[in-house]
NUBADREN-198679 format. One record per residue (C-alpha): residue number from 1; x, y, z. Coordinates in pm, whole numbers, plus 32768, in hexadecimal, padded with zeros to 4 digits. Example, Ala and Ser with C-alpha at 12.3 -4.5 7.8 and 13.67 -1.06 7.14 Angstrom:
residues 2
(1,(84CE,7E3E,830C))
(2,(8557,7F96,82CA))
end
This chain:
residues 548
(1,(30AC,1E78,CDF8))
(2,(3046,1F0B,CCA9))
(3,(3025,2065,CD46))
(4,(317F,204B,CDE3))
(5,(321F,1FE1,CC9B))
(6,(3168,20FC,CBE7))
(7,(31DD,21FD,CCE5))
(8,(3341,217A,CCE5))
(9,(3357,2176,CB69))
(10,(32B2,22CA,CB43))
(11,(338A,2370,CC4B))
(12,(34C2,22CE,CBBB))
(13,(3473,235A,CA62))
(14,(342F,24B6,CAEE))
(15,(356E,24AE,CBBB))
(16,(3637,2446,CA8A))
(17,(3597,2560,C9BC))
(18,(35E1,2668,CAC0))
(19,(3744,25E8,CAE7))
(20,(3779,25FB,C96F))
(21,(36EC,275D,C95E))
(22,(37C7,27CB,CA80))
(23,(38FA,272C,C9E7))
(24,(38AF,27C0,C892))
(25,(3887,2921,C91A))
(26,(39BB,28FB,C9F4))
(27,(3A99,2889,C8D7))
(28,(3A0B,298F,C7EA))
(29,(3A38,2AA1,C8ED))
(30,(3BA3,2A40,C92B))
(31,(3BE5,2A36,C7B5))
(32,(3B61,2B96,C778))
(33,(3C1E,2C1C,C8A6))
(34,(3D64,2B93,C81A))
(35,(3D13,2C35,C6C8))
(36,(3CD0,2D86,C76F))
(37,(3E1A,2D7A,C829))
(38,(3ECB,2D32,C6DD))
(39,(3E21,2E5D,C638))
(40,(3E74,2F3C,C765))
(41,(3FDD,2ED2,C74D))
(42,(3FEA,2F2C,C5DA))
(43,(3F43,307E,C60A))
(44,(4029,30CB,C731))
(45,(4157,3082,C656))
(46,(40D6,3169,C541))
(47,(4084,327D,C638))
(48,(41D5,325B,C6E4))
(49,(4288,327C,C596))
(50,(41BF,33B5,C542))
(51,(41FE,344C,C696))
(52,(4372,3403,C67F))
(53,(437F,34AA,C529))
(54,(4299,35D8,C54D))
(55,(429A,3609,C6C1))
(56,(4165,368A,C773))
(57,(40EC,3726,C62F))
(58,(4094,35C4,C5C3))
(59,(3F59,35D7,C695))
(60,(3ED7,370F,C5DF))
(61,(3DB4,36A6,C505))
(62,(3DE7,3539,C55A))
(63,(3CA8,346D,C524))
(64,(3CAF,330D,C5B0))
(65,(3BA1,3226,C643))
(66,(3C6E,31C1,C76F))
(67,(3CC8,3291,C898))
(68,(3E33,330B,C8A3))
(69,(3EDE,337D,C9E1))
(70,(4042,3403,C9F9))
(71,(40DE,33DF,CB55))
(72,(4226,346D,CBD8))
(73,(4323,338C,CC88))
(74,(42A6,3407,CDDC))
(75,(413B,33AD,CD85))
(76,(40C5,350B,CD2A))
(77,(3FCB,3508,CC0D))
(78,(4053,35DD,CAF0))
(79,(3F3D,35A2,C9F2))
(80,(3DED,34EE,C9D2))
(81,(3D0F,3501,C8A3))
(82,(3BCB,34D7,C96D))
(83,(3C0E,359D,CAAC))
(84,(3CC8,36D0,CB2C))
(85,(3E22,3656,CB8B))
(86,(3E48,3762,CC96))
(87,(3D1D,36D8,CD58))
(88,(3D83,356C,CD47))
(89,(3E25,34BD,CE70))
(90,(3F83,342E,CE71))
(91,(3F9C,32E5,CDAD))
(92,(40DD,3263,CE46))
(93,(401C,314F,CF02))
(94,(3F70,30CB,CDCA))
(95,(3FD2,2F64,CD87))
(96,(4018,2F93,CC14))
(97,(40E0,30D6,CC53))
(98,(41BB,302F,CD57))
(99,(41FA,2F07,CC73))
(100,(4254,2FE8,CB4E))
(101,(4348,30B6,CC20))
(102,(43EE,2F77,CC9A))
(103,(43DC,2E94,CB6B))
(104,(439C,2F79,CA44))
(105,(4232,2F12,CA18))
(106,(410B,2EA0,CAE8))
(107,(3F9C,2E4C,CACE))
(108,(3E74,2E21,CBBA))
(109,(3CFA,2E0B,CBC2))
(110,(3C0A,2EA8,CCBB))
(111,(3A92,2E74,CCEF))
(112,(398F,2F7C,CD21))
(113,(386B,2EEE,CDEB))
(114,(37A2,302B,CDAD))
(115,(37A9,301E,CC31))
(116,(37DA,2EA1,CC15))
(117,(390D,2EE5,CB40))
(118,(3A72,2E74,CB36))
(119,(3B8D,2F62,CAD6))
(120,(3CCA,2EDA,CA35))
(121,(3E0F,2F9D,CA5B))
(122,(3F5B,2F82,C9A1))
(123,(4083,3061,CA01))
(124,(41D0,3094,C94A))
(125,(4303,3149,C9D4))
(126,(439D,324D,C8EA))
(127,(450B,329D,C8C2))
(128,(44EF,33D5,C999))
(129,(4464,330B,CABF))
(130,(42FA,3371,CA95))
(131,(41E6,3272,CA64))
(132,(40DF,3269,C953))
(133,(3FA1,31AA,C9AF))
(134,(3E8C,313B,C8C4))
(135,(3D40,30B1,C94A))
(136,(3BEB,3043,C8D3))
(137,(3AAF,2FB8,C970))
(138,(3A21,2E5C,C947))
(139,(38C4,2DE5,C9A5))
(140,(38B7,2CDF,CABD))
(141,(3819,2B86,CA98))
(142,(36E7,2C05,CB4F))
(143,(36BF,2D20,CA55))
(144,(36E1,2C2E,C934))
(145,(35D9,2B46,C9CD))
(146,(34EA,2C67,CA03))
(147,(3518,2CCD,C89D))
(148,(34C9,2B6C,C827))
(149,(33B0,2B2D,C922))
(150,(3293,2B14,C829))
(151,(3330,2A17,C73B))
(152,(33BA,2954,C863))
(153,(325F,2934,C8F8))
(154,(31CF,28AD,C7B4))
(155,(32ED,27B6,C797))
(156,(32BA,274E,C905))
(157,(3146,2711,C8D1))
(158,(3189,263F,C79F))
(159,(3294,2578,C851))
(160,(31AC,2544,C97E))
(161,(3098,24B9,C8A3))
(162,(3185,23D8,C7E3))
(163,(322C,235C,C922))
(164,(30DB,2311,C9C3))
(165,(3067,2247,C898))
(166,(31A9,2183,C877))
(167,(31C4,214A,C9F1))
(168,(305D,20CD,CA02))
(169,(308E,1FD7,C8E3))
(170,(31D9,1F61,C974))
(171,(3144,1F2C,CACF))
(172,(3023,1E5C,CA44))
(173,(310F,1D92,C970))
(174,(31F2,1D46,CA98))
(175,(30D9,1CE8,CB87))
(176,(3009,1C1C,CA90))
(177,(30D8,1AD9,CAA8))
(178,(30F0,1B04,CC21))
(179,(2F76,1B28,CC46))
(180,(2F3A,19FC,CB67))
(181,(3033,1922,CC24))
(182,(2FB5,17F9,CCF6))
(183,(304C,1822,CE51))
(184,(3031,16AF,CEA3))
(185,(30F6,1653,CD6A))
(186,(31A0,1791,CCE9))
(187,(31FD,1786,CB76))
(188,(3250,188D,CA6F))
(189,(317D,18A3,C934))
(190,(3277,1935,C841))
(191,(33D8,19B3,C855))
(192,(33F8,1A89,C98D))
(193,(355A,1A59,CA0D))
(194,(3529,1B7E,CAFB))
(195,(341E,1AB9,CBB6))
(196,(34E8,1979,CBD2))
(197,(3575,19D8,CD2C))
(198,(3412,1A23,CDA3))
(199,(3391,18D3,CD2A))
(200,(34B8,1824,CDCD))
(201,(3474,18DB,CF14))
(202,(3306,1878,CF06))
(203,(3361,170C,CECE))
(204,(3459,1715,CFED))
(205,(3354,17BE,D0C6))
(206,(324F,16B8,D06C))
(207,(3347,15A7,D0C3))
(208,(3399,1652,D20E))
(209,(322A,1681,D264))
(210,(31DF,1517,D20C))
(211,(3301,14A2,D2E2))
(212,(3296,1581,D403))
(213,(3131,1502,D3EA))
(214,(31B1,139D,D3F5))
(215,(3289,13F7,D51E))
(216,(3161,1496,D5CF))
(217,(308B,1366,D584))
(218,(319A,1280,D607))
(219,(31CA,134F,D741))
(220,(3053,1356,D779))
(221,(3047,11DC,D758))
(222,(316E,11BD,D845))
(223,(30C8,12AB,D939))
(224,(2F84,11E7,D925))
(225,(303D,109E,D951))
(226,(30F8,1125,DA7F))
(227,(2FC8,11BB,DB28))
(228,(2EED,108E,DADD))
(229,(2FEF,0FA6,DB78))
(230,(3013,107C,DCAE))
(231,(2F79,0FF6,DDEB))
(232,(2F5B,1160,DE5A))
(233,(2E3A,1233,DDDF))
(234,(2E88,1353,DCF2))
(235,(2D9C,146E,DC90))
(236,(2DE8,15AA,DBC7))
(237,(2CE9,16C5,DBD9))
(238,(2CD0,1824,DB48))
(239,(2C99,1963,DC0F))
(240,(2B21,191C,DC15))
(241,(2B55,17C3,DCB6))
(242,(2AF2,1718,DB6E))
(243,(2BAE,15D2,DB34))
(244,(2CA3,15D3,DA13))
(245,(2D41,1480,DA52))
(246,(2D2D,1364,DB4F))
(247,(2D8E,11F8,DB74))
(248,(2CBF,10C9,DBD0))
(249,(2D65,10AF,DD26))
(250,(2CCE,11FD,DD8B))
(251,(2B73,1184,DD2C))
(252,(2BAC,1039,DDDD))
(253,(2C23,10DF,DF1D))
(254,(2B09,11DD,DF1E))
(255,(2A11,10CF,DEB7))
(256,(298F,11A0,DD95))
(257,(2925,1152,DC33))
(258,(29D8,11EB,DB04))
(259,(2978,1357,DADD))
(260,(2946,1416,D99C))
(261,(2A6B,14EE,D935))
(262,(2A4A,1640,D9D9))
(263,(2978,15BC,DAFD))
(264,(29B8,1650,DC53))
(265,(2AB1,1598,DD30))
(266,(29D8,15F0,DE5C))
(267,(28D7,14F7,DDDD))
(268,(29CA,13D8,DE27))
(269,(29BD,1418,DF9C))
(270,(28CD,1508,E043))
(271,(2975,1517,E196))
(272,(29C8,166C,E224))
(273,(2B35,160B,E254))
(274,(2B5E,15AB,E0E4))
(275,(2ABC,16F0,E073))
(276,(2BA0,17B6,E15B))
(277,(2CE4,171B,E0DA))
(278,(2C7E,175A,DF6D))
(279,(2C28,18C4,DFBD))
(280,(2D75,18E9,E071))
(281,(2E37,1879,DF3B))
(282,(2D6A,1953,DE4B))
(283,(2DB2,1A80,DF2A))
(284,(2F27,1A4A,DEEE))
(285,(2F87,198E,E02D))
(286,(2FFB,182C,E074))
(287,(2EEE,175A,E11B))
(288,(2EE7,160A,E1C9))
(289,(2DDB,153F,E27A))
(290,(2D9A,13E1,E2FE))
(291,(2C60,1344,E272))
(292,(2BBF,1211,E30F))
(293,(2B0B,1137,E210))
(294,(2A80,0FF6,E2A4))
(295,(2B9C,0F42,E354))
(296,(2CA6,0FF8,E28A))
(297,(2D63,1139,E2D0))
(298,(2DC6,1216,E1AA))
(299,(2E9C,134F,E1A2))
(300,(2E30,145A,E0A8))
(301,(2F4E,153C,E034))
(302,(2EE5,1667,DF61))
(303,(2FD9,1758,DEBC))
(304,(2F89,1887,DDE1))
(305,(2FF4,189A,DC73))
(306,(3065,19F9,DC10))
(307,(30BB,1AA8,DACA))
(308,(313E,1C0C,DAB8))
(309,(30F2,1C37,DC28))
(310,(2F83,1BD2,DC01))
(311,(2EE4,1A95,DC8C))
(312,(2E68,19CC,DB61))
(313,(2E06,188D,DC14))
(314,(2E70,178C,DD16))
(315,(2F00,162D,DD2F))
(316,(2E68,153C,DE2C))
(317,(2F23,1402,DE97))
(318,(2E70,1301,DF6E))
(319,(2F55,121D,E039))
(320,(2EE8,10E2,E0ED))
(321,(2F76,110E,E24D))
(322,(2EA6,0FFE,E2EF))
(323,(2FD9,0F30,E344))
(324,(308F,1062,E3CA))
(325,(2F68,10C0,E4A4))
(326,(2F55,0F5A,E522))
(327,(30C8,0F61,E56D))
(328,(309B,10A8,E628))
(329,(2F82,1007,E6EE))
(330,(305F,0EDB,E737))
(331,(3179,0FC5,E799))
(332,(3095,1079,E88B))
(333,(301E,0F2D,E914))
(334,(3186,0EB9,E930))
(335,(31E1,0FF5,E9EE))
(336,(30BF,0FC0,EADD))
(337,(3122,0E52,EB0F))
(338,(328E,0EAD,EB46))
(339,(3228,0FAE,EC48))
(340,(3152,0EAC,ECFA))
(341,(3257,0D98,ECE9))
(342,(3369,0E7E,ED69))
(343,(328F,0F0C,EE7A))
(344,(323B,0DB5,EF11))
(345,(339F,0D46,EF6F))
(346,(3404,0EA9,EFCA))
(347,(32DC,0EC1,F0B8))
(348,(333C,0D78,F159))
(349,(34A9,0DE0,F17A))
(350,(3445,0F32,F207))
(351,(3353,0E8F,F300))
(352,(344F,0D8E,F37E))
(353,(3560,0E96,F39A))
(354,(3478,0F81,F459))
(355,(341D,0E70,F556))
(356,(358B,0E1F,F591))
(357,(35E4,0F91,F5AE))
(358,(34D6,0FCF,F6B1))
(359,(3540,0E9F,F77E))
(360,(33F4,0DEF,F750))
(361,(3498,0CA8,F6E7))
(362,(351D,0BB1,F7DE))
(363,(3691,0B6F,F7C1))
(364,(3661,0A01,F769))
(365,(357F,0A69,F643))
(366,(3660,0B79,F5B5))
(367,(370F,0A74,F4DC))
(368,(35C0,0A01,F458))
(369,(355E,0B66,F404))
(370,(36B2,0B9F,F363))
(371,(3675,0A69,F28E))
(372,(3526,0AF3,F221))
(373,(35CD,0C3D,F1C4))
(374,(36D6,0B7C,F102))
(375,(35D0,0AAF,F047))
(376,(3508,0BE4,EFEB))
(377,(364A,0C94,EF7E))
(378,(36A8,0B6D,EEA0))
(379,(354A,0B70,EE10))
(380,(356D,0CE6,EDCF))
(381,(36C2,0CB9,ED2C))
(382,(363D,0BA0,EC50))
(383,(3518,0C79,EBE7))
(384,(35FB,0D9E,EB8D))
(385,(36E4,0CB9,EACB))
(386,(35C0,0C27,EA05))
(387,(353B,0D85,E9BB))
(388,(3694,0DEA,E93D))
(389,(36A2,0CB6,E85D))
(390,(354D,0D06,E7C7))
(391,(35AD,0E73,E795))
(392,(36E8,0E0D,E6DB))
(393,(361F,0D25,E5FB))
(394,(3524,0E3D,E5B7))
(395,(3633,0F36,E556))
(396,(365E,0F52,E3DD))
(397,(37C7,0FC3,E40E))
(398,(381B,0E81,E4CA))
(399,(38EF,0DBF,E3D1))
(400,(39F6,0CE0,E476))
(401,(3ADC,0C0B,E3A4))
(402,(3A3F,0AC8,E327))
(403,(3AFB,097F,E320))
(404,(3AC3,0810,E2DF))
(405,(3A3B,0777,E422))
(406,(3A24,0602,E46C))
(407,(38C9,05E7,E507))
(408,(3908,0494,E5A8))
(409,(3A4B,0507,E64D))
(410,(399D,0643,E6C3))
(411,(387A,0579,E751))
(412,(3973,0498,E808))
(413,(3A12,05CA,E8AD))
(414,(38BE,064E,E91A))
(415,(3856,04FC,E9A8))
(416,(399D,04ED,EA6A))
(417,(3957,0643,EB06))
(418,(37F8,05DB,EB6D))
(419,(3850,0484,EBFD))
(420,(384A,0511,ED5D))
(421,(36E9,059C,ED31))
(422,(3678,0454,EC90))
(423,(36FF,0381,EDB2))
(424,(365A,0466,EEAF))
(425,(3508,0427,EE08))
(426,(3550,02B5,EDC4))
(427,(353A,02E6,EC4B))
(428,(360A,022A,EB4B))
(429,(368D,02ED,EA1F))
(430,(370C,0235,E8E8))
(431,(3799,02A4,E799))
(432,(3739,01F2,E656))
(433,(374D,021D,E4DF))
(434,(385B,0213,E3D6))
(435,(38AB,0386,E402))
(436,(389E,04B6,E31D))
(437,(3947,0607,E2EB))
(438,(38B1,0761,E2AD))
(439,(3934,08B9,E251))
(440,(38DC,0998,E377))
(441,(3940,0A54,E4AE))
(442,(39C0,0960,E5AF))
(443,(3957,0A30,E6DC))
(444,(37ED,0A4E,E665))
(445,(37D8,08DD,E609))
(446,(3862,0885,E761))
(447,(3756,0958,E80B))
(448,(3643,08B7,E738))
(449,(36B0,0751,E78A))
(450,(36EE,07AA,E8F7))
(451,(358F,083A,E927))
(452,(34E8,070F,E87E))
(453,(35A8,060F,E94C))
(454,(3580,06D4,EA90))
(455,(3405,06F1,EA5C))
(456,(33F2,057B,EA0E))
(457,(34A1,0530,EB59))
(458,(33DF,062F,EC2B))
(459,(3287,05C5,EBB6))
(460,(32CB,0451,EBBE))
(461,(3252,0349,ECAF))
(462,(331F,029D,EDB9))
(463,(33DE,0189,ED0C))
(464,(338E,0217,EBB7))
(465,(3471,0235,EA8A))
(466,(34DE,0335,E985))
(467,(3559,02D1,E829))
(468,(361A,03C8,E750))
(469,(3628,0355,E5E4))
(470,(3707,03F6,E4DB))
(471,(36EF,037A,E375))
(472,(36A0,03E9,E212))
(473,(3531,0408,E1B8))
(474,(3487,042E,E068))
(475,(34D7,05A4,E050))
(476,(3621,05B0,E10A))
(477,(36BC,0596,E266))
(478,(35C3,054A,E37B))
(479,(35D6,0559,E4F7))
(480,(34C0,04C4,E5CD))
(481,(349C,04C7,E749))
(482,(339A,03CC,E7CD))
(483,(3339,0399,E93A))
(484,(324C,02BE,EA00))
(485,(31D4,03DD,EAD8))
(486,(308B,047B,EB36))
(487,(303D,04F0,E9D5))
(488,(2F88,062E,E96A))
(489,(2E0D,065D,E95E))
(490,(2D88,0671,E7FC))
(491,(2CF5,07CE,E82F))
(492,(2E4C,0856,E895))
(493,(2F26,07B3,E790))
(494,(2F0A,08DA,E69A))
(495,(2F74,09D4,E7A7))
(496,(309D,0933,E854))
(497,(3191,09EF,E774))
(498,(3108,0B40,E7E7))
(499,(31DD,0C06,E8D8))
(500,(318E,0BCD,EA49))
(501,(3076,0ADA,E9F8))
(502,(305A,09C1,EAF7))
(503,(2F6A,089E,EAEA))
(504,(2F6B,0862,EC62))
(505,(2FF2,0990,ED1A))
(506,(2FFE,08E1,EE6B))
(507,(30C9,07C0,EDDD))
(508,(31A5,08B0,ED18))
(509,(31F6,0970,EE55))
(510,(3246,0829,EF03))
(511,(333D,07B2,EDFA))
(512,(33C1,090E,EDAD))
(513,(33E8,09B3,EC5B))
(514,(33A1,0B01,EBBF))
(515,(3297,0AA8,EAC0))
(516,(3380,0B16,E9A4))
(517,(342D,09CD,E94D))
(518,(334F,0964,E82C))
(519,(3342,0ACE,E7AE))
(520,(34BC,0AC6,E795))
(521,(34A3,097C,E6D6))
(522,(33A2,0A11,E5E2))
(523,(346D,0B4E,E5A2))
(524,(35AE,0A85,E57B))
(525,(3501,09AB,E479))
(526,(3485,0ADE,E3BD))
(527,(35E8,0B67,E3BD))
(528,(3665,0A22,E31E))
(529,(353F,0A07,E228))
(530,(34D1,08CA,E2DC))
(531,(3374,0848,E32F))
(532,(3305,07E2,E48E))
(533,(31EE,06E6,E4C0))
(534,(3158,0656,E5FF))
(535,(309D,0514,E64A))
(536,(301A,04D5,E7A8))
(537,(2F1B,0402,E862))
(538,(2EBE,044F,E9CB))
(539,(2F64,035E,EAC4))
(540,(3019,02AA,E9A8))
(541,(312C,039B,E944))
(542,(3196,04A3,E849))
(543,(3271,04A7,E713))
(544,(3301,05EB,E686))
(545,(33A3,05D1,E52C))
(546,(347C,06D1,E479))
(547,(34A7,06A1,E302))
(548,(35C8,076D,E271))
end
């Protein structure tokens, strides 16, 4: 900074000096030129008076310092005191001659680059129409400077030395309070009003930096709080796979201990798949993989971090997809079960129809075969309808209008629809409880109650009973369906809500059903944020309770 101030001050002084010298010479030169023109004008007037009085004889023996030229009206040179007039060219095109012929007088100045001189001309028109011109030479500015070169050089050297000394002292004086200033708490020692804006800027900058540091600290704390409260694992690495940041979830998922800052991320998991996905991200490409750790399934998503087109690191996110993988497995199992369940009645229908088509069935048994085809068709239709119900409950976009539903009135309607089935199996169905209402989808609630009551009738004993109770429990509305049927074995009670699960397949085929009834009940309860519980004893009956 001191050097810059010195240079600026020194160059400013030199520029000011040169400007003053140039201005001085310019003004002085213009002044002397004006004086010369005045003198030429006076001498031209004297010469013109002499020429008017004595004629051409005036020039005989004339001694004068300036050059005199007498020009005719057509530009022909009649006399010149320094050259032979007969050899001189016509002067009609000379600026001062033309002006004199037109206006009575005229003046001009012309440079000579060869001799570095300037010639001044003044012309005066005489009464007979001729023109008398007087001229003299004047040194140019360049000639004057050359003539004064030696003293100018001495003056320049002296000025250079003085400017250097003064500029150096001034630069040190300006920078001294700046160098002695404390940047953390800038203050001025002494009266330096010129530095007040600088001090104010430094204070504002310190305040801004302090505020930005606080903001960075706050954002870092927020970032740490967010990542530490994430159930997903998060790891940030540089382009050498060294860890820059991570959260505890990543260590928990990978079952690793805290690593020192800068440790390699590859030390957290040494599997080839993990190494490959990290390398993929550090090479500038998106990478994904599924990692099996114990009984859990985790998806590793790695993305490169770039700056100015260069890969500077990578971000790894570890997602727990165990539930998703289990759902996919259940979906595949469901698809296999659906295929099997659909194939069984279709095979029966196809077989019966083929026997009838080929005439292999006696006429008196065609009705029996047609009945079998009808029963299998009804079973197939019921299965498809139950699958459609489950699919609708699984769809996230399924959002029918909810309403207030009287559970006891709904249960009464369901019991009325199933009275025929109950009489056929010699089962008594009763409705009890003080009643309750819920906010829900009537169609789904109807299907839930219908499946519970239908199962209670189907799997009951001859002369048994079913009791549907609707009241308000400790947490809210409650619906319970209790039967005196065959009950459910203890080892199967935690699986009866699975799709297509049957405790006794032979008995299930005998009474009919698709194996999806209790699955529909479970999904309907989930849709209504309700809880389903089951109590059963073999040969003594089953009670299914839904708490809304």
